[in-house]
C-alpha positions in Angstrom: 24.1 -17.4 -27.7 20.5 -18.0 -26.5 21.7 -18.3 -22.9 23.3 -14.9 -23.0 20.1 -13.3 -24.5 18.0 -15.0 -21.9 20.2 -13.8 -19.0 20.0 -10.2 -20.4 16.3 -10.4 -20.8 15.8 -11.8 -17.3 18.1 -9.3 -15.7 16.2 -6.4 -17.4 12.9 -7.8 -16.4 13.9 -8.4 -12.8 15.3 -4.8 -12.7 12.0 -3.4 -14.0 9.9 -5.4 -11.5 12.3 -4.4 -8.7 11.9 -0.8 -9.6 8.2 -0.9 -9.9 7.9 -2.4 -6.4 9.8 0.5 -4.9 7.7 3.0 -6.9 4.5 1.4 -5.6 5.9 1.4 -2.1 6.6 5.1 -2.4 2.9 5.8 -3.2 1.5 3.4 -0.6 3.7 4.4 2.4 2.7 7.6 4.3 4.7 10.7 3.4 4.4 12.6 6.6 5.2 11.6 10.2 2.6 11.2 12.9 1.8 14.4 14.7 4.1 14.9 17.7 3.1 16.1 21.1 3.5 19.8 20.2 1.2 19.5 17.2 -1.3 17.5 19.1 -1.4 20.1 21.9 -2.0 22.8 19.3 -4.8 20.9 17.7 -6.4 20.3 21.1 -6.0 23.9 22.0 -7.7 25.0 18.7 -10.6 22.5 19.2 -11.2 23.5 22.8 -11.2 27.2 21.8 -13.8 26.5 19.0 -16.0 24.7 21.5 -15.8 27.6 23.9 -16.6 30.1 21.2 -19.6 28.0 20.1 -20.8 27.7 23.6 -21.0 31.5 24.0 -22.9 31.9 20.8 -25.2 28.8 20.3 -26.9 28.5 17.0 -30.5 29.7 16.8 -33.2 27.1 17.7 -35.8 26.2 15.1 -39.4 26.0 16.2 
């Protein structure tokens, strides 16, 4: 009788621990993929455009 209860308790406990491991992995692992070449090109284009815009209108110099 005690062996059956022990097996049930150990099975439930191992199931809970196994589930918690996967829940923790879901929070730890990144949710989005790395930016691909198309996204990287868009970001570089935006950054270069901002640099060009700021070069035309530099901030005022303080004395």
